[in-house]
VMD Tcl script that draws the C-alpha trace (Angstrom):
set ca {
  {284.43 49.28 117.49}
  {283.53 48.67 113.89}
  {283.40 45.28 112.18}
  {286.81 45.99 110.65}
  {288.34 46.32 114.11}
  {288.85 50.06 113.76}
  {287.36 52.62 116.06}
  {284.99 55.03 114.31}
  {285.76 58.65 115.05}
  {283.74 61.80 115.03}
  {284.28 64.60 112.58}
  {282.18 67.41 113.97}
  {278.93 65.66 114.85}
  {279.16 63.07 112.09}
  {280.48 59.55 112.55}
  {283.26 58.80 110.04}
  {283.88 55.12 109.29}
  {287.41 53.94 108.47}
  {286.41 52.72 105.00}
  {285.16 56.21 104.17}
  {288.49 57.75 105.21}
  {290.39 55.32 102.94}
  {287.93 55.42 100.02}
  {286.99 51.80 100.70}
  {290.53 50.42 100.62}
  {291.84 48.21 103.39}
  {295.44 47.80 102.19}
  {298.04 50.49 101.50}
  {299.57 50.70 98.03}
  {302.96 50.00 99.66}
  {303.86 47.36 102.19}
  {306.97 49.16 103.50}
  {305.54 50.83 106.59}
  {305.89 49.60 110.13}
  {305.02 51.30 113.42}
  {308.42 52.98 113.81}
  {308.84 54.23 110.23}
  {309.50 57.96 110.40}
  {307.35 60.31 108.31}
  {308.59 63.66 107.01}
  {306.27 66.09 105.22}
  {307.55 67.86 102.13}
  {307.00 71.60 101.92}
  {306.94 72.05 98.16}
  {303.50 70.58 97.37}
  {300.18 72.30 98.12}
  {297.66 70.73 100.46}
  {294.69 71.67 98.27}
  {292.64 68.70 97.21}
  {293.67 66.55 100.18}
  {291.06 65.01 102.44}
  {290.75 66.45 105.96}
  {292.56 63.41 107.39}
  {295.46 63.69 104.93}
  {295.71 67.41 105.58}
  {295.80 66.80 109.36}
  {298.49 64.14 108.84}
  {300.58 66.61 106.84}
  {300.19 69.30 109.51}
  {301.36 66.84 112.17}
  {304.50 65.95 110.21}
  {305.47 69.45 109.10}
  {307.35 70.50 112.27}
  {309.47 67.33 112.25}
  {309.51 63.58 111.82}
  {306.89 61.42 113.53}
  {306.48 57.66 113.51}
  {303.50 55.87 112.00}
  {302.33 54.91 115.50}
  {302.51 58.52 116.73}
  {300.55 59.81 113.75}
  {297.85 57.15 114.21}
  {297.56 58.10 117.88}
  {297.33 61.84 117.19}
  {294.69 61.30 114.50}
  {292.76 58.76 116.62}
  {292.70 56.40 113.64}
  {293.53 52.70 113.46}
  {297.08 52.03 112.27}
  {295.77 50.16 109.21}
  {293.79 53.23 108.11}
  {296.73 55.52 108.84}
  {299.01 53.35 106.68}
  {296.62 53.68 103.73}
  {296.61 57.48 104.10}
  {300.41 57.57 104.42}
  {300.89 55.39 101.34}
  {298.63 57.74 99.35}
  {300.67 60.73 100.51}
  {303.90 58.92 99.64}
  {302.53 58.17 96.15}
  {301.68 61.85 95.64}
  {305.08 63.01 96.95}
  {303.70 64.76 100.05}
  {305.42 62.42 102.54}
  {308.92 60.96 102.61}
  {309.76 58.06 104.92}
  {312.93 57.13 106.72}
  {313.87 54.05 108.66}
  {314.30 54.76 112.35}
  {317.81 55.41 113.58}
  {319.14 52.08 114.81}
  {320.43 51.92 118.34}
  {324.19 51.74 118.67}
  {325.37 48.19 119.08}
  {329.07 47.61 119.51}
  {330.08 44.51 117.63}
  {332.75 43.49 120.09}
  {332.80 43.11 123.85}
  {336.33 44.48 123.68}
  {334.99 47.99 122.95}
  {332.74 47.87 126.00}
  {335.63 46.65 128.13}
  {337.81 49.55 126.94}
  {335.08 52.04 127.84}
  {334.68 50.45 131.26}
  {338.44 50.50 131.83}
  {338.60 54.17 130.82}
  {335.82 55.08 133.25}
  {337.46 53.19 136.10}
  {340.77 54.95 135.39}
  {339.08 58.36 135.75}
  {337.40 57.49 139.05}
}
mol new
graphics top color blue
foreach p $ca { graphics top sphere $p radius 0.5 }
foreach p [lrange $ca 0 end-1] q [lrange $ca 1 end] { graphics top cylinder $p $q radius 0.2 }
display resetview
């Protein structure tokens, strides 16, 4: 573990410190990301000029939406470092975020009772 709490990772045979991956920044430019925020890669911008970590993040998100936690796990990076990379990609227009789909919550017990009654009537 590093002093910043993040786990250093290997890139080839070289040790890459989290502050190197984020260009020395410890906070993302946006404070709108949580662990379940969904990330969607845009297809219209080139990946040239992106760091290897940002490019890998984009490749992970291209097939479909992934959460911040999933991306951090796949990249073997601390969530704080991943959030900085994601914010950079959001700023450049490479990544779009979506709130997770909320679970269905009926507002009235009456609806649940009607469903239960309907099931009992069929059995």
